[in-house]
N, C-alpha and C positions, 0 to 999 in steps of 0.2 A: 402221134399225140393229138393232132387236130381231130381225127376221127373219134378218138376216145373222149375228147372234150365234148364234141357234138353229141355223141351217144349218151354221155352222162346228162347233158342238158335236156335232151329229149325225154329220157327216162324220168329224171327228177321232176321237171316242170309238168309234164303231161300227167304223171301219176299224182303229183301233188294237187294239181288242179282237179283231177278226177275225184279224189276221196276227201278233200277238205273243203275246197271252195266250189265243188261241182254242184251248184244248185242255183235256183232262181228265186225271184220274189213272189212265188206262186201261191202262198198259202199262209201257214203259221210262220214264225220267224225262221230264217235260214232255210233249211231243206226239210223241216218237219211238216208232216201232213196231219192236221187236226181233223180233216174231213173223213171221219171213220163211221159216220152215219148221216142220214139226211134229216132225222127227227130233231137234231140239235142245230142244224144249219140256219134255220129261220130265226133262231135266238142268238146267232153268232157264237154258239156253243157256250153261252153263259150258263153257269150252273150245271154243266154236263155231268159232273161227278156226283150230283145229288138228284138227277132227274128220274131215272129208272122207269122210263116210258115203255121200253121194249128191250129185246135181247141185246141190242147194241151197247147197253150199259156194261157189258163184259169188258170192253176196251177202256172205258172211262172210269169205272169203279166196279170190280167184280162183286163187291158186297151187295150191290143193287139188285142182283138176281133174286135175292130173298124177298124183294118187294114186288116181284112180278106175280101175276095170278097163277094159281095152281095149274098143273099140266105141263104141256110143252109149248115153247115159244120159238118162232123162227122169224128172222127179218133179213131182207136183202135190199141193198141200195147201190146207187151209182151217183158219184159227183163228177160233173164236167167242169174242169178248171180252164178258163180261157185267159192266158197270160199275154200281156203286151210288154215288151222290153225294148226301148229305143235309146240308142246312144247318140249324143251330139258332141262332135270333136271340138276341142278348143286349144290345140297346140301339140298334138301327138307327133311322135317321130318314129321313123322306121329303124330297124336294126342296121348295124354297120354293113355297108355294101349292098343294101336292098334299095332300089330306086323307086319302086312303086309303093306309095303310102297306103292307098286304098280308101274306100268309102266308110260310111258309118255303120255298115253291117246289116241294114234293114231292121225288120222287127224280129228279134231273136226269140220271141215267145211263140207259144203253140197251144193247141187245145189238147188237154190230157184227160183221160178217164180214170177215175179212182173208184174201184168196186169194193164192196164189203158184204159179208154174209155172217150171220150169227145164229146159234141154236142154244136153247137152254131148256132144262127139264128137271122135274122133281125126281129124287132118288130115295129119299127117306124123309120122315117128318123133320122139318126145319132145314133140310139139306137140298141144295140144287147143284147141278153140274152143267157146264156149257162149254162151247168152243166158238171162237171168233176167227175169221180170216180177213185180213186187211192189208193196207199198204201204208205204213206209218212214216216212211221217208221216201222222197223221190223228186225227180226233176226231168224236164225235157226242154232244152233250148238249143238253137242253132243259128249262128250268124252266117252271113254271106261268106263264102270261102276266101274272098279276096279283100276282106275288110281290114281297116287299119289295125285292129287288135288281134289279127289272126295268129300272131306269134305267141299269144297268151291263151286264146280259146277260139275254137270254131264250134264244135259240137259237144254237147253235154247231155248224156242220157243215163240216168241212174234210177234203178228201181229196186224196191224191197218187197218181200212177201213175209207176212207175220202170221203164224198160227198160234192161237192163244187159248189152250184148254184151261178151264177155270172151275173153281168150286166156291160156294157160299154157304154160310151157316147163320141162321137166325137165332140169336141167343134168347131174345124175348121181344116184346112189342116195341122196345125202344132202341135195341142195338142189333146190328148185323155185321158180319165180317166176311171178307172174301180174299181169295188168293188165286193167282194164275201163273202159269209158265208161258214163256214166249220163245218159240223157235223161229228164228229170223234168217232170211237169205238176202244177200245183196249182190246185184249185178251192175256193172258199169261199163260204159263205152264212151270214151272221150277222145277228142282230136284237137290238134293245134298245128300250126305251121312251124317248121324249124329251118334254120339256115344250114345248108349243106356245103356251101362254098361261096366264093366271091360272086355276088349277084344271083345266086341260085338258092332255091328253097324247095322243100318238099313238105308232106303232111305226115305227122306222127300220130298214130292211133294207139290208144292203150285200152285194153280190156282186162277186167279183173272180177273176181267173185269170192265169196266166202259164206259160211253159215255160222251161227252162234246162238247162244241161249241167254235169256234174261228172265225177269219175273215182274209181276205187278201185284199190288195188294191194296186193300182199301177197307173202309168202315163206314157204316151209315148210323146216324144217331137221330132219333125222333125227339127233338127237344121239347116240342109241344104238339098237340094234335094237328096243327097247321104249319109247323116249321120243321124242316128236315135239313140236317147238316151232313155233307159227304166229305170224306178225306181220302185221297188216293195218291199212290206212288207207283211210278214205273221206273224200273232200274235202268242204268246205263248198260249198253251191250258192247262188248269189245270184239272187234274184228281183226283178223290177220289176213289182209287182202292180198291174194296172189294175182299178179297181172303179167301181161306180155305187152311189149311195145313193138309196133311195126312201123318202119319208116319207108314209105312207098317207093321212093327213088333209090334208096340205098339199103338193100337187104342186109348188108354186113353190120348195120347199126341195130338190127333187131336184137331183143334180149328179154330178160325176165326182171321183175321187180316185186318187192314185198313191202307192205306198209301196215303198221299197227295203228289202229284208230278206234276211239271210243265214241259211240253215239251217246248223246246226253241223257241224263235222268230227268224226270219231271215230278213235281209235287204240286198237288192241287187241293184247295179247300173251297167247297161250293155250298151254296144255300138255295133251298127251294121253299118258298113261303106262299101258302094259299091265303090271299088277302080276303076273299069272299067266295061265293059260289061261282063267280064269273072270272075273276082275275087270279093269276099265279105269277109271282115275281121271282126272278132268278138272278143269281150273281155268283161270281167266282174270281179267284186269283190263282194263277199258276206260275210256278217258278221252274225254269228250264236250265239245267246245269251245263251250258255250253262252254264254260271256262275250262272244262277238261281238255279242250282242243287249244293248246298253247302253240304248238308247232307240229310239223310233220317230218318224221325221219324216215327216209326212203333208203332201203338197202337194195342194191342192184347186183346183177350177176357179172358185171364187167370188171370187177376188181377195184373199182373206185371206192373211196371212203363214203360213208353214208351222207346223203344230202339232207340239210335241215331247212325247212321253209317256215318262217314265222306266220302265225295266224292270229294269235292273241284274242281269241273269242272271249266275250264276257257273258256272265250269267244274265238271263233276261226274265222279265215279268210280263205276263199277259193278264189283263183284267177285263171282265165283261159283265154287262147287265142286260137283262132281257125280261120280256113279259109275254104271257099267253092269255088270250081272252077267249073264253068259252061262249061262242056266239049262239050255239044251239046244241042239242044232243049229238048232232052229227058233225058240226063244224067247229074248229078252233082256229083262231088267228094268232100268229106269232110275230114277234119282232125282237131285234137285239142290236147292241152296240158294244164294240170291244176295242181296246188299244193293245197293240202287240209290239214289243220292242225287238230290235235286231241285235244279234250278238256281234255283228261286224263293226269294227271301228273304221274311221275315215282313212287312216294311214294304210291299213292292210286290206282294204276292199279290192276285190279282183273282178275281172269281167265274167268269170264263172259264177260269182256270187255278188252281184251289184245290189245287195240287200240294204233296206233301210226300214225305219219304223213305219207302221201302217195302222190305219183305223178301219175297222169293219163296220158296215151298216147292212142289216139284213131284214128280210120279211118273208113270210110264207104261212103255211098252215097245215092242218091235218083234217082229213075227211074219213069218217067211219063208214067203210064199205058194208059192214055187217056187224053183228055183235062181237065177232071174233077177228075181223080184218080191218086194218087201217092203212091209209095211204098218206104219207108225209111228203111235203115238197117245200123247197125253199130257194131263195136267191140272195146272194150277198155280193156287194161291191166293196173292194178294198182300195182305199185311198192311200197311196204310197208316197212318202216324202222323197223328193228328188235326191239322188245320190251322186256325189262327186267322186271322181276317181283320178289318181295320179300314180300309176303303177308300172313297174318294169319287170316284175317277177324275178328280181334278183340281179338283172343285168340289162341295162338299156342297149348295150352293144349287141347282145344276143337276141333280145326280145322286143326291142323298141320301148318307147315311153308312151303309155296310153293316158291321155289327159282329156277330160271332158266331163259330161254329166249324163246320168241315166234318168229317164222318165219311165215309170212303170205303173200299170193298172192291172187289176185282176177282177174277173167276174166268175162267180161260182154258182152253178145251177145243180140242184140235187133232188132226187126222188127216192123214196123207200117204201117198200111194202112189208107189212108185219102181220103175222097171223098166229093165233093160239088155238091149240086143239088138244 
């Protein structure tokens, strides 16, 4: 009975942490990655669904391909996300029978690279097709293995790969429409400590993967010669994640687990307004449907009933404003400001997702290398509100009580090369 209970705990909490709260304060709210191009980074991605500066518009609004110059377009970029996550203890307790409380875990953040590449081309009058490859969700955090919260989280490494073939149609000079399919893969590796007997502990590692399909669609409206409106939607994607759990010191506790989870959908409305020959103003509001994640139901292979972990995510809004100044024919200067809500509430916050609201401040520019080639670059700093935590992952006796405060900061540096031919 004791082994069955421990095995169930390892499976339930390790898998739950992996696929619901397995993310960090690294980028957009929760574990979404908005960094799908560098051309929008310097504007804090304000007005991204109405920009149409290069082929990366495929991700933000496929209708924008219709506004690209004729011929073929290619862009490739890389964002470097430097995350710092530090915990300060204020009264945590260890699980029953565990004497060593442990330290604060060090800096759980890390440097992560987020690549992207896009291609678009004409196929008929008013028709374009394209494809984008990017990483729309992800994380990489790791605490010291002996820290106070090790029974709830040690390592979190989740990555996705999204392939996005798209098509756009230009109805007339005022309206364009676009549609894309999304083939997405998720891979995860998570670890945490588990109690395996009086005064004894081991590390449980869960690995899982799945692939699934979604879609994105959008429209562009040229309201006036100087004002463009973009509307874009990305569907939610449902995964059935199949995983395995390995408990290092007790192979008999190894097993399988399955979890159904939906990634959120997003809806964005964006504005691009040319104020004069030098200045362009940008703005947008984006709603993300995180409320689809109310809880996690994990089905295991050990004959135990399904385990349910509350998450109670809420829907969020992200609003941004930005400006681009055309300094010369070759140089443009960009800046932006954005406010991004978290879906995590104070009660259900976990050490895998010590997320909170954040403010973006960014700057950068674009340089025209030639009449057909451009280089974009940008830097953003994210100011993250301190996040309190008081969490036992369902059982203080089994997992300890983690009590304290998280401080987090993020720096994002990106560059992108675009070329038309």
